[in-house]
N, C-alpha and C positions, 0 to 999 in steps of 0.2 A: 870761445864759441864753437870752434871746429872740433875741440875735444869732446864737447857735449854731443855733437852730431855723430862723431865717431863712436862714442859709447852707445848711443841709441841704435846705430846700425849694427854694431856688434851684438847687442842684446836681442834685437828684433829679427835679424836676418842670419848672421854668421853662426851663432851658437845653435839655433834650431836647424839650420841647414847642415851643419856638420853632424849633428845628432841623427838627422834623417839619412845622410850618406853613410854614417856608421851602422845604422840598422840595415841599410840595403847591401852593404858589403858583408854582412853576416858576422860582424865583430872580428874580422880577420886582422884588421889593423887597429891600433889604439885610437881612441877618440881624440886625443891630443895631437897625434900625427895627422889625422884628417882635418882637424881644426887649423893646423898650421900649413896645410898643404896648399890650398888655393882659395883665397878670400872671394874671388869672383864666382867660382863654382859653388862655394858654400852659400853665398848670398843668393845665387840663382835657386838653389834647392830650398833655401829658407823662404824665398818669395813663392815658390811653387807650393810649399807646405802651407803657408798662410792662405794662399788662393784656394787650395783644396779644402781647408777647414772652413773658409768663408762659404764656399759652394755647398758643402755638406749642411751647414747651419741654415743656409738659404732654402735648401730643398726640404729640410725637416720642418722649417717654420710654415711652409705652405701646406 
């Protein structure tokens, strides 16, 4: 069960967060290095990215 939760967290937060950080760094480091760097920071950026997308869709819907 914990492996399923870990896969969901990886897929929903860490990977998009690492991609967002990779874009913000201007592609100076490899995406794999950023993904392996700090899981907490990647999940924070992933959460922020999901929140920003949700807010944009909420604004566009009204």
